[in-house]
Each structure stands twice: as C-alpha cells, then as structure tokens.
PDB file as gemmi writes it, atoms N, CA and C in Angstrom:
CRYST1    1.000    1.000    1.000  90.00  90.00  90.00 P 1                      
ATOM      1  N   UNK A   1       5.009  17.262 -10.259  1.00  0.00           N  
ATOM      2  CA  UNK A   1       3.608  16.953 -10.031  1.00  0.00           C  
ATOM      3  C   UNK A   1       3.497  15.463  -9.727  1.00  0.00           C  
ATOM      4  N   UNK A   2       2.689  15.140  -8.727  1.00  0.00           N  
ATOM      5  CA  UNK A   2       2.489  13.761  -8.311  1.00  0.00           C  
ATOM      6  C   UNK A   2       1.370  13.120  -9.126  1.00  0.00           C  
ATOM      7  N   UNK A   3       1.643  11.909  -9.598  1.00  0.00           N  
ATOM      8  CA  UNK A   3       0.656  11.123 -10.335  1.00  0.00           C  
ATOM      9  C   UNK A   3       0.617   9.728  -9.715  1.00  0.00           C  
ATOM     10  N   UNK A   4      -0.292   9.498  -8.731  1.00  0.00           N  
ATOM     11  CA  UNK A   4      -0.362   8.182  -8.085  1.00  0.00           C  
ATOM     12  C   UNK A   4      -0.765   7.098  -9.092  1.00  0.00           C  
ATOM     13  N   UNK A   5      -0.201   5.927  -8.929  1.00  0.00           N  
ATOM     14  CA  UNK A   5      -0.520   4.787  -9.785  1.00  0.00           C  
ATOM     15  C   UNK A   5      -1.281   3.709  -9.021  1.00  0.00           C  
ATOM     16  N   UNK A   6      -1.501   3.951  -7.722  1.00  0.00           N  
ATOM     17  CA  UNK A   6      -2.226   3.010  -6.878  1.00  0.00           C  
ATOM     18  C   UNK A   6      -3.293   3.758  -6.100  1.00  0.00           C  
ATOM     19  N   UNK A   7      -4.155   2.982  -5.421  1.00  0.00           N  
ATOM     20  CA  UNK A   7      -5.201   3.561  -4.581  1.00  0.00           C  
ATOM     21  C   UNK A   7      -5.007   3.077  -3.147  1.00  0.00           C  
ATOM     22  N   UNK A   8      -5.556   3.828  -2.193  1.00  0.00           N  
ATOM     23  CA  UNK A   8      -5.563   3.370  -0.800  1.00  0.00           C  
ATOM     24  C   UNK A   8      -6.301   2.044  -0.754  1.00  0.00           C  
ATOM     25  N   UNK A   9      -5.726   1.085  -0.024  1.00  0.00           N  
ATOM     26  CA  UNK A   9      -6.325  -0.237   0.106  1.00  0.00           C  
ATOM     27  C   UNK A   9      -5.796  -1.237  -0.901  1.00  0.00           C  
ATOM     28  N   UNK A  10      -4.996  -0.766  -1.848  1.00  0.00           N  
ATOM     29  CA  UNK A  10      -4.482  -1.661  -2.879  1.00  0.00           C  
ATOM     30  C   UNK A  10      -3.281  -2.446  -2.371  1.00  0.00           C  
ATOM     31  N   UNK A  11      -3.246  -3.719  -2.705  1.00  0.00           N  
ATOM     32  CA  UNK A  11      -2.117  -4.581  -2.383  1.00  0.00           C  
ATOM     33  C   UNK A  11      -1.014  -4.302  -3.394  1.00  0.00           C  
ATOM     34  N   UNK A  12       0.200  -4.047  -2.915  1.00  0.00           N  
ATOM     35  CA  UNK A  12       1.319  -3.754  -3.805  1.00  0.00           C  
ATOM     36  C   UNK A  12       2.475  -4.702  -3.527  1.00  0.00           C  
ATOM     37  N   UNK A  13       3.246  -4.978  -4.555  1.00  0.00           N  
ATOM     38  CA  UNK A  13       4.432  -5.815  -4.442  1.00  0.00           C  
ATOM     39  C   UNK A  13       5.661  -4.942  -4.260  1.00  0.00           C  
ATOM     40  N   UNK A  14       6.713  -5.513  -3.703  1.00  0.00           N  
ATOM     41  CA  UNK A  14       7.973  -4.795  -3.586  1.00  0.00           C  
ATOM     42  C   UNK A  14       8.458  -4.444  -4.983  1.00  0.00           C  
ATOM     43  N   UNK A  15       8.917  -3.230  -5.158  1.00  0.00           N  
ATOM     44  CA  UNK A  15       9.439  -2.686  -6.422  1.00  0.00           C  
ATOM     45  C   UNK A  15       8.349  -2.410  -7.464  1.00  0.00           C  
ATOM     46  N   UNK A  16       7.082  -2.501  -7.079  1.00  0.00           N  
ATOM     47  CA  UNK A  16       5.985  -2.145  -7.987  1.00  0.00           C  
ATOM     48  C   UNK A  16       5.915  -0.628  -8.108  1.00  0.00           C  
ATOM     49  N   UNK A  17       5.734  -0.090  -9.307  1.00  0.00           N  
ATOM     50  CA  UNK A  17       5.554   1.366  -9.434  1.00  0.00           C  
ATOM     51  C   UNK A  17       4.285   1.802  -8.692  1.00  0.00           C  
ATOM     52  N   UNK A  18       4.445   2.801  -7.806  1.00  0.00           N  
ATOM     53  CA  UNK A  18       3.288   3.290  -7.041  1.00  0.00           C  
ATOM     54  C   UNK A  18       2.931   4.732  -7.393  1.00  0.00           C  
ATOM     55  N   UNK A  19       3.862   5.446  -8.024  1.00  0.00           N  
ATOM     56  CA  UNK A  19       3.598   6.836  -8.406  1.00  0.00           C  
ATOM     57  C   UNK A  19       4.638   7.291  -9.424  1.00  0.00           C  
ATOM     58  N   UNK A  20       4.283   8.354 -10.109  1.00  0.00           N  
ATOM     59  CA  UNK A  20       5.225   9.051 -10.980  1.00  0.00           C  
ATOM     60  C   UNK A  20       5.249  10.506 -10.541  1.00  0.00           C  
ATOM     61  N   UNK A  21       6.424  11.079 -10.581  1.00  0.00           N  
ATOM     62  CA  UNK A  21       6.572  12.495 -10.271  1.00  0.00           C  
ATOM     63  C   UNK A  21       7.147  13.156 -11.513  1.00  0.00           C  
ATOM     64  N   UNK A  22       6.425  14.124 -12.018  1.00  0.00           N  
ATOM     65  CA  UNK A  22       6.878  14.806 -13.231  1.00  0.00           C  
ATOM     66  C   UNK A  22       7.267  16.244 -12.919  1.00  0.00           C  
ATOM     67  N   UNK A  23       8.287  16.700 -13.598  1.00  0.00           N  
ATOM     68  CA  UNK A  23       8.733  18.081 -13.484  1.00  0.00           C  
ATOM     69  C   UNK A  23       8.081  18.847 -14.633  1.00  0.00           C  
ATOM     70  N   UNK A  24       7.134  19.755 -14.336  1.00  0.00           N  
ATOM     71  CA  UNK A  24       6.421  20.457 -15.408  1.00  0.00           C  
ATOM     72  C   UNK A  24       7.326  21.376 -16.231  1.00  0.00           C  
ATOM     73  N   UNK A  25       8.468  21.756 -15.689  1.00  0.00           N  
ATOM     74  CA  UNK A  25       9.372  22.647 -16.431  1.00  0.00           C  
ATOM     75  C   UNK A  25      10.270  21.880 -17.392  1.00  0.00           C  
ATOM     76  N   UNK A  26      10.808  20.740 -16.925  1.00  0.00           N  
ATOM     77  CA  UNK A  26      11.735  19.986 -17.765  1.00  0.00           C  
ATOM     78  C   UNK A  26      11.063  18.839 -18.507  1.00  0.00           C  
ATOM     79  N   UNK A  27       9.901  18.410 -18.016  1.00  0.00           N  
ATOM     80  CA  UNK A  27       9.229  17.268 -18.619  1.00  0.00           C  
ATOM     81  C   UNK A  27       9.767  15.936 -18.104  1.00  0.00           C  
ATOM     82  N   UNK A  28      10.778  15.983 -17.246  1.00  0.00           N  
ATOM     83  CA  UNK A  28      11.373  14.774 -16.687  1.00  0.00           C  
ATOM     84  C   UNK A  28      10.354  14.064 -15.799  1.00  0.00           C  
ATOM     85  N   UNK A  29      10.306  12.713 -15.896  1.00  0.00           N  
ATOM     86  CA  UNK A  29       9.387  11.907 -15.099  1.00  0.00           C  
ATOM     87  C   UNK A  29      10.200  10.884 -14.314  1.00  0.00           C  
ATOM     88  N   UNK A  30       9.936  10.819 -13.004  1.00  0.00           N  
ATOM     89  CA  UNK A  30      10.594   9.836 -12.147  1.00  0.00           C  
ATOM     90  C   UNK A  30       9.539   8.873 -11.620  1.00  0.00           C  
ATOM     91  N   UNK A  31       9.832   7.586 -11.693  1.00  0.00           N  
ATOM     92  CA  UNK A  31       8.914   6.574 -11.194  1.00  0.00           C  
ATOM     93  C   UNK A  31       9.305   6.220  -9.762  1.00  0.00           C  
ATOM     94  N   UNK A  32       8.318   6.141  -8.871  1.00  0.00           N  
ATOM     95  CA  UNK A  32       8.538   5.789  -7.475  1.00  0.00           C  
ATOM     96  C   UNK A  32       8.077   4.350  -7.287  1.00  0.00           C  
ATOM     97  N   UNK A  33       8.969   3.516  -6.718  1.00  0.00           N  
ATOM     98  CA  UNK A  33       8.674   2.102  -6.516  1.00  0.00           C  
ATOM     99  C   UNK A  33       8.375   1.817  -5.049  1.00  0.00           C  
ATOM    100  N   UNK A  34       7.495   0.854  -4.798  1.00  0.00           N  
ATOM    101  CA  UNK A  34       7.194   0.460  -3.429  1.00  0.00           C  
ATOM    102  C   UNK A  34       8.425  -0.196  -2.815  1.00  0.00           C  
ATOM    103  N   UNK A  35       8.790   0.230  -1.600  1.00  0.00           N  
ATOM    104  CA  UNK A  35       9.966  -0.355  -0.960  1.00  0.00           C  
ATOM    105  C   UNK A  35       9.698  -1.741  -0.363  1.00  0.00           C  
ATOM    106  N   UNK A  36       8.415  -2.120  -0.283  1.00  0.00           N  
ATOM    107  CA  UNK A  36       8.077  -3.398   0.329  1.00  0.00           C  
ATOM    108  C   UNK A  36       6.748  -3.919  -0.177  1.00  0.00           C  
ATOM    109  N   UNK A  37       6.455  -5.129   0.197  1.00  0.00           N  
ATOM    110  CA  UNK A  37       5.206  -5.798  -0.140  1.00  0.00           C  
ATOM    111  C   UNK A  37       4.191  -5.410   0.933  1.00  0.00           C  
ATOM    112  N   UNK A  38       3.016  -4.943   0.537  1.00  0.00           N  
ATOM    113  CA  UNK A  38       2.040  -4.554   1.539  1.00  0.00           C  
ATOM    114  C   UNK A  38       0.790  -3.929   0.965  1.00  0.00           C  
ATOM    115  N   UNK A  39       0.092  -3.199   1.824  1.00  0.00           N  
ATOM    116  CA  UNK A  39      -1.161  -2.533   1.461  1.00  0.00           C  
ATOM    117  C   UNK A  39      -0.967  -1.031   1.606  1.00  0.00           C  
ATOM    118  N   UNK A  40      -1.403  -0.292   0.600  1.00  0.00           N  
ATOM    119  CA  UNK A  40      -1.341   1.170   0.659  1.00  0.00           C  
ATOM    120  C   UNK A  40      -2.400   1.643   1.650  1.00  0.00           C  
ATOM    121  N   UNK A  41      -1.951   2.260   2.746  1.00  0.00           N  
ATOM    122  CA  UNK A  41      -2.888   2.758   3.749  1.00  0.00           C  
ATOM    123  C   UNK A  41      -3.013   4.277   3.707  1.00  0.00           C  
ATOM    124  N   UNK A  42      -2.196   4.916   2.891  1.00  0.00           N  
ATOM    125  CA  UNK A  42      -2.276   6.365   2.742  1.00  0.00           C  
ATOM    126  C   UNK A  42      -1.504   6.818   1.533  1.00  0.00           C  
ATOM    127  N   UNK A  43      -1.991   7.868   0.899  1.00  0.00           N  
ATOM    128  CA  UNK A  43      -1.326   8.453  -0.268  1.00  0.00           C  
ATOM    129  C   UNK A  43      -1.236   9.955  -0.101  1.00  0.00           C  
ATOM    130  N   UNK A  44      -0.166  10.520  -0.614  1.00  0.00           N  
ATOM    131  CA  UNK A  44      -0.045  11.976  -0.622  1.00  0.00           C  
ATOM    132  C   UNK A  44      -1.160  12.550  -1.484  1.00  0.00           C  
ATOM    133  N   UNK A  45      -1.725  13.657  -1.052  1.00  0.00           N  
ATOM    134  CA  UNK A  45      -2.820  14.268  -1.806  1.00  0.00           C  
ATOM    135  C   UNK A  45      -2.405  15.560  -2.488  1.00  0.00           C  
ATOM    136  N   UNK A  46      -1.311  16.147  -2.027  1.00  0.00           N  
ATOM    137  CA  UNK A  46      -0.843  17.397  -2.646  1.00  0.00           C  
ATOM    138  C   UNK A  46      -0.151  17.070  -3.969  1.00  0.00           C  
ATOM    139  N   UNK A  47      -0.487  17.787  -5.023  1.00  0.00           N  
ATOM    140  CA  UNK A  47       0.137  17.498  -6.324  1.00  0.00           C  
ATOM    141  C   UNK A  47       1.603  17.908  -6.391  1.00  0.00           C  
ATOM    142  N   UNK A  48       2.013  18.821  -5.522  1.00  0.00           N  
ATOM    143  CA  UNK A  48       3.408  19.263  -5.509  1.00  0.00           C  
ATOM    144  C   UNK A  48       4.113  18.718  -4.276  1.00  0.00           C  
ATOM    145  N   UNK A  49       5.265  18.096  -4.488  1.00  0.00           N  
ATOM    146  CA  UNK A  49       6.039  17.520  -3.397  1.00  0.00           C  
ATOM    147  C   UNK A  49       7.452  18.063  -3.409  1.00  0.00           C  
ATOM    148  N   UNK A  50       8.077  18.050  -2.245  1.00  0.00           N  
ATOM    149  CA  UNK A  50       9.490  18.394  -2.135  1.00  0.00           C  
ATOM    150  C   UNK A  50      10.283  17.092  -2.068  1.00  0.00           C  
ATOM    151  N   UNK A  51      11.540  17.154  -2.426  1.00  0.00           N  
ATOM    152  CA  UNK A  51      12.406  15.977  -2.364  1.00  0.00           C  
ATOM    153  C   UNK A  51      12.378  15.385  -0.962  1.00  0.00           C  
ATOM    154  N   UNK A  52      12.186  14.080  -0.882  1.00  0.00           N  
ATOM    155  CA  UNK A  52      12.177  13.385   0.393  1.00  0.00           C  
ATOM    156  C   UNK A  52      10.815  13.228   1.032  1.00  0.00           C  
ATOM    157  N   UNK A  53       9.799  13.928   0.531  1.00  0.00           N  
ATOM    158  CA  UNK A  53       8.459  13.784   1.102  1.00  0.00           C  
ATOM    159  C   UNK A  53       7.856  12.446   0.655  1.00  0.00           C  
ATOM    160  N   UNK A  54       7.142  11.773   1.582  1.00  0.00           N  
ATOM    161  CA  UNK A  54       6.560  10.482   1.220  1.00  0.00           C  
ATOM    162  C   UNK A  54       5.393  10.635   0.242  1.00  0.00           C  
ATOM    163  N   UNK A  55       5.277   9.667  -0.650  1.00  0.00           N  
ATOM    164  CA  UNK A  55       4.145   9.670  -1.580  1.00  0.00           C  
ATOM    165  C   UNK A  55       3.080   8.667  -1.143  1.00  0.00           C  
ATOM    166  N   UNK A  56       3.471   7.703  -0.295  1.00  0.00           N  
ATOM    167  CA  UNK A  56       2.516   6.695   0.167  1.00  0.00           C  
ATOM    168  C   UNK A  56       2.983   6.103   1.487  1.00  0.00           C  
ATOM    169  N   UNK A  57       2.015   5.598   2.240  1.00  0.00           N  
ATOM    170  CA  UNK A  57       2.306   4.804   3.429  1.00  0.00           C  
ATOM    171  C   UNK A  57       1.878   3.379   3.109  1.00  0.00           C  
ATOM    172  N   UNK A  58       2.829   2.463   3.191  1.00  0.00           N  
ATOM    173  CA  UNK A  58       2.569   1.068   2.860  1.00  0.00           C  
ATOM    174  C   UNK A  58       2.709   0.233   4.137  1.00  0.00           C  
ATOM    175  N   UNK A  59       1.630  -0.473   4.513  1.00  0.00           N  
ATOM    176  CA  UNK A  59       1.672  -1.380   5.664  1.00  0.00           C  
ATOM    177  C   UNK A  59       2.204  -2.722   5.180  1.00  0.00           C  
ATOM    178  N   UNK A  60       3.258  -3.203   5.808  1.00  0.00           N  
ATOM    179  CA  UNK A  60       3.908  -4.444   5.402  1.00  0.00           C  
ATOM    180  C   UNK A  60       2.972  -5.633   5.534  1.00  0.00           C  
ATOM    181  N   UNK A  61       2.926  -6.461   4.497  1.00  0.00           N  
ATOM    182  CA  UNK A  61       2.157  -7.700   4.493  1.00  0.00           C  
ATOM    183  C   UNK A  61       3.043  -8.756   3.858  1.00  0.00           C  
ATOM    184  N   UNK A  62       3.583  -9.638   4.683  1.00  0.00           N  
ATOM    185  CA  UNK A  62       4.509 -10.640   4.184  1.00  0.00           C  
ATOM    186  C   UNK A  62       3.943 -12.052   4.145  1.00  0.00           C  
ATOM    187  N   UNK A  63       2.953 -12.328   4.937  1.00  0.00           N  
ATOM    188  CA  UNK A  63       2.435 -13.689   5.026  1.00  0.00           C  
ATOM    189  C   UNK A  63       1.494 -14.001   3.871  1.00  0.00           C  
ATOM    190  N   UNK A  64       1.642 -15.196   3.301  1.00  0.00           N  
ATOM    191  CA  UNK A  64       0.835 -15.609   2.149  1.00  0.00           C  
ATOM    192  C   UNK A  64      -0.661 -15.605   2.459  1.00  0.00           C  
ATOM    193  N   UNK A  65      -1.021 -16.090   3.663  1.00  0.00           N  
ATOM    194  CA  UNK A  65      -2.448 -16.153   4.010  1.00  0.00           C  
ATOM    195  C   UNK A  65      -3.076 -14.772   4.070  1.00  0.00           C  
ATOM    196  N   UNK A  66      -2.348 -13.827   4.654  1.00  0.00           N  
ATOM    197  CA  UNK A  66      -2.890 -12.473   4.780  1.00  0.00           C  
ATOM    198  C   UNK A  66      -2.996 -11.819   3.400  1.00  0.00           C  
ATOM    199  N   UNK A  67      -1.997 -12.017   2.531  1.00  0.00           N  
ATOM    200  CA  UNK A  67      -2.057 -11.468   1.175  1.00  0.00           C  
ATOM    201  C   UNK A  67      -3.268 -12.027   0.428  1.00  0.00           C  
ATOM    202  N   UNK A  68      -3.546 -13.327   0.595  1.00  0.00           N  
ATOM    203  CA  UNK A  68      -4.688 -13.943  -0.074  1.00  0.00           C  
ATOM    204  C   UNK A  68      -5.997 -13.324   0.421  1.00  0.00           C  
ATOM    205  N   UNK A  69      -6.089 -13.104   1.721  1.00  0.00           N  
ATOM    206  CA  UNK A  69      -7.318 -12.497   2.265  1.00  0.00           C  
ATOM    207  C   UNK A  69      -7.516 -11.084   1.713  1.00  0.00           C  
ATOM    208  N   UNK A  70      -6.436 -10.347   1.560  1.00  0.00           N  
ATOM    209  CA  UNK A  70      -6.542  -8.991   1.024  1.00  0.00           C  
ATOM    210  C   UNK A  70      -6.942  -9.036  -0.448  1.00  0.00           C  
ATOM    211  N   UNK A  71      -6.356  -9.961  -1.210  1.00  0.00           N  
ATOM    212  CA  UNK A  71      -6.718 -10.094  -2.629  1.00  0.00           C  
ATOM    213  C   UNK A  71      -8.188 -10.474  -2.776  1.00  0.00           C  
ATOM    214  N   UNK A  72      -8.689 -11.321  -1.849  1.00  0.00           N  
ATOM    215  CA  UNK A  72     -10.085 -11.762  -1.892  1.00  0.00           C  
ATOM    216  C   UNK A  72     -11.061 -10.669  -1.474  1.00  0.00           C  
ATOM    217  N   UNK A  73     -10.579  -9.662  -0.751  1.00  0.00           N  
ATOM    218  CA  UNK A  73     -11.426  -8.561  -0.263  1.00  0.00           C  
ATOM    219  C   UNK A  73     -10.765  -7.222  -0.574  1.00  0.00           C  
ATOM    220  N   UNK A  74     -10.811  -6.787  -1.837  1.00  0.00           N  
ATOM    221  CA  UNK A  74     -10.162  -5.517  -2.182  1.00  0.00           C  
ATOM    222  C   UNK A  74     -10.692  -4.357  -1.333  1.00  0.00           C  
ATOM    223  N   UNK A  75      -9.784  -3.452  -0.963  1.00  0.00           N  
ATOM    224  CA  UNK A  75     -10.138  -2.325  -0.098  1.00  0.00           C  
ATOM    225  C   UNK A  75      -9.942  -0.995  -0.808  1.00  0.00           C  
ATOM    226  N   UNK A  76      -9.791  -1.012  -2.103  1.00  0.00           N  
ATOM    227  CA  UNK A  76      -9.547   0.235  -2.819  1.00  0.00           C  
ATOM    228  C   UNK A  76     -10.750   1.157  -2.691  1.00  0.00           C  
ATOM    229  N   UNK A  77     -10.469   2.434  -2.557  1.00  0.00           N  
ATOM    230  CA  UNK A  77     -11.523   3.429  -2.412  1.00  0.00           C  
ATOM    231  C   UNK A  77     -12.008   3.595  -0.982  1.00  0.00           C  
ATOM    232  N   UNK A  78     -11.444   2.843  -0.049  1.00  0.00           N  
ATOM    233  CA  UNK A  78     -11.852   2.923   1.349  1.00  0.00           C  
ATOM    234  C   UNK A  78     -11.139   4.075   2.041  1.00  0.00           C  
ATOM    235  N   UNK A  79     -11.670   4.495   3.183  1.00  0.00           N  
ATOM    236  CA  UNK A  79     -11.004   5.479   4.037  1.00  0.00           C  
ATOM    237  C   UNK A  79      -9.899   4.769   4.827  1.00  0.00           C  
ATOM    238  N   UNK A  80      -8.907   5.542   5.245  1.00  0.00           N  
ATOM    239  CA  UNK A  80      -7.781   4.987   6.007  1.00  0.00           C  
ATOM    240  C   UNK A  80      -8.249   4.168   7.199  1.00  0.00           C  
ATOM    241  N   UNK A  81      -9.209   4.683   7.975  1.00  0.00           N  
ATOM    242  CA  UNK A  81      -9.672   4.011   9.182  1.00  0.00           C  
ATOM    243  C   UNK A  81     -10.256   2.639   8.852  1.00  0.00           C  
ATOM    244  N   UNK A  82     -10.998   2.548   7.738  1.00  0.00           N  
ATOM    245  CA  UNK A  82     -11.593   1.278   7.344  1.00  0.00           C  
ATOM    246  C   UNK A  82     -10.539   0.267   6.917  1.00  0.00           C  
ATOM    247  N   UNK A  83      -9.525   0.744   6.194  1.00  0.00           N  
ATOM    248  CA  UNK A  83      -8.433  -0.143   5.779  1.00  0.00           C  
ATOM    249  C   UNK A  83      -7.702  -0.658   7.017  1.00  0.00           C  
ATOM    250  N   UNK A  84      -7.372   0.229   7.948  1.00  0.00           N  
ATOM    251  CA  UNK A  84      -6.644  -0.167   9.157  1.00  0.00           C  
ATOM    252  C   UNK A  84      -7.438  -1.191   9.966  1.00  0.00           C  
ATOM    253  N   UNK A  85      -8.737  -0.964  10.125  1.00  0.00           N  
ATOM    254  CA  UNK A  85      -9.568  -1.892  10.890  1.00  0.00           C  
ATOM    255  C   UNK A  85      -9.647  -3.248  10.191  1.00  0.00           C  
ATOM    256  N   UNK A  86      -9.789  -3.254   8.887  1.00  0.00           N  
ATOM    257  CA  UNK A  86      -9.862  -4.509   8.139  1.00  0.00           C  
ATOM    258  C   UNK A  86      -8.545  -5.263   8.212  1.00  0.00           C  
ATOM    259  N   UNK A  87      -7.416  -4.548   8.121  1.00  0.00           N  
ATOM    260  CA  UNK A  87      -6.116  -5.205   8.253  1.00  0.00           C  
ATOM    261  C   UNK A  87      -5.988  -5.876   9.616  1.00  0.00           C  
ATOM    262  N   UNK A  88      -6.494  -5.231  10.662  1.00  0.00           N  
ATOM    263  CA  UNK A  88      -6.483  -5.848  11.992  1.00  0.00           C  
ATOM    264  C   UNK A  88      -7.334  -7.108  12.002  1.00  0.00           C  
ATOM    265  N   UNK A  89      -8.519  -7.033  11.416  1.00  0.00           N  
ATOM    266  CA  UNK A  89      -9.431  -8.175  11.406  1.00  0.00           C  
ATOM    267  C   UNK A  89      -8.858  -9.364  10.646  1.00  0.00           C  
ATOM    268  N   UNK A  90      -8.297  -9.124   9.469  1.00  0.00           N  
ATOM    269  CA  UNK A  90      -7.829 -10.243   8.650  1.00  0.00           C  
ATOM    270  C   UNK A  90      -6.442 -10.717   9.053  1.00  0.00           C  
ATOM    271  N   UNK A  91      -5.824 -10.040  10.017  1.00  0.00           N  
ATOM    272  CA  UNK A  91      -4.511 -10.469  10.502  1.00  0.00           C  
ATOM    273  C   UNK A  91      -4.641 -11.648  11.470  1.00  0.00           C  
ATOM    274  N   UNK A  92      -5.863 -12.065  11.759  1.00  0.00           N  
ATOM    275  CA  UNK A  92      -6.091 -13.193  12.654  1.00  0.00           C  
ATOM    276  C   UNK A  92      -6.773 -14.316  11.891  1.00  0.00           C  
ATOM    277  N   UNK A  93      -6.498 -15.555  12.306  1.00  0.00           N  
ATOM    278  CA  UNK A  93      -7.160 -16.681  11.673  1.00  0.00           C  
ATOM    279  C   UNK A  93      -8.518 -16.910  12.333  1.00  0.00           C  
ATOM    280  N   UNK A  94      -9.186 -17.979  11.955  1.00  0.00           N  
ATOM    281  CA  UNK A  94     -10.528 -18.254  12.470  1.00  0.00           C  
ATOM    282  C   UNK A  94     -10.542 -18.444  13.986  1.00  0.00           C  
ATOM    283  N   UNK A  95      -9.399 -18.849  14.569  1.00  0.00           N  
ATOM    284  CA  UNK A  95      -9.315 -19.054  16.011  1.00  0.00           C  
ATOM    285  C   UNK A  95      -8.854 -17.804  16.750  1.00  0.00           C  
ATOM    286  N   UNK A  96      -8.648 -16.693  16.014  1.00  0.00           N  
ATOM    287  CA  UNK A  96      -8.218 -15.453  16.641  1.00  0.00           C  
ATOM    288  C   UNK A  96      -6.720 -15.350  16.861  1.00  0.00           C  
ATOM    289  N   UNK A  97      -5.951 -16.279  16.271  1.00  0.00           N  
ATOM    290  CA  UNK A  97      -4.498 -16.247  16.423  1.00  0.00           C  
ATOM    291  C   UNK A  97      -3.880 -15.358  15.355  1.00  0.00           C  
ATOM    292  N   UNK A  98      -2.909 -14.548  15.727  1.00  0.00           N  
ATOM    293  CA  UNK A  98      -2.266 -13.676  14.731  1.00  0.00           C  
ATOM    294  C   UNK A  98      -1.606 -14.497  13.625  1.00  0.00           C  
ATOM    295  N   UNK A  99      -1.911 -14.187  12.381  1.00  0.00           N  
ATOM    296  CA  UNK A  99      -1.342 -14.910  11.248  1.00  0.00           C  
ATOM    297  C   UNK A  99       0.167 -14.767  11.216  1.00  0.00           C  
ATOM    298  N   UNK A 100       0.700 -13.615  11.587  1.00  0.00           N  
ATOM    299  CA  UNK A 100       2.141 -13.400  11.528  1.00  0.00           C  
ATOM    300  C   UNK A 100       2.920 -14.315  12.461  1.00  0.00           C  
ATOM    301  N   UNK A 101       2.258 -14.903  13.453  1.00  0.00           N  
ATOM    302  CA  UNK A 101       2.953 -15.774  14.393  1.00  0.00           C  
ATOM    303  C   UNK A 101       2.824 -17.243  14.019  1.00  0.00           C  
ATOM    304  N   UNK A 102       2.156 -17.537  12.930  1.00  0.00           N  
ATOM    305  CA  UNK A 102       1.973 -18.914  12.505  1.00  0.00           C  
ATOM    306  C   UNK A 102       2.975 -19.252  11.414  1.00  0.00           C  
ATOM    307  N   UNK A 103       3.339 -20.533  11.294  1.00  0.00           N  
ATOM    308  CA  UNK A 103       4.256 -20.915  10.220  1.00  0.00           C  
ATOM    309  C   UNK A 103       3.598 -20.732   8.857  1.00  0.00           C  
ATOM    310  N   UNK A 104       4.428 -20.469   7.847  1.00  0.00           N  
ATOM    311  CA  UNK A 104       3.927 -20.322   6.472  1.00  0.00           C  
ATOM    312  C   UNK A 104       3.319 -21.629   6.008  1.00  0.00           C  
ATOM    313  N   UNK A 105       2.399 -21.534   5.066  1.00  0.00           N  
ATOM    314  CA  UNK A 105       1.789 -22.738   4.468  1.00  0.00           C  
ATOM    315  C   UNK A 105       2.810 -23.489   3.664  1.00  0.00           C  
TER     316      UNK A 105                                                      
END                                                                             
C-alpha cells in the first residue's frame, strides 16, 4: 500500500523520504527516497503498486534562486498544470532570462 509523505508542489531534497510502501500481508514497510532535488509535480494515486512503478514525478530544481522562489511561494495542493506553469514563470528572472543559464549567487 502506498503512503505518500509529500504533496504535489512540495519542494523536496535529494534522499528525502517521499513515500512509504507497506506490505499488508507481512507488515514490511519500505521507504522511498527522492532521487534528486526538485518539486513534486505528480504523485501516484493508486494505493497498490507493482515493483518498479513510479510513486512520484520530481522536476529537477538545482539553482539556489529558483529553490528560494519556490520556498517563498508554496504550491502544495495545486493541480499539475498550475505547478508546471508556475515553475515556468519562476524559472526566469525579472529580465526574463532563464535562471538556469545564470551563474550561481
């Protein structure tokens, strides 16, 4: 059984627990860690998963400025389309330049 520990729109760190999967027959619980730093843009909704099925879609966010903008404007509880559009908007600075192409602070 899938037990998400994050919400769509939430900023997650690499190796942060994002879900637990429990076996109702054995009671065994496995923790699923985020493979990267980013924003959860989608989560599995089915409580039952097969081995290898994704539990979340994480959009990579590596730049400090973009992470700060996301922290300042939480997107939890949003629909996927709204999160995607906001990520596009905040990926640019005030001059419209992509943050990913600028040097780190």
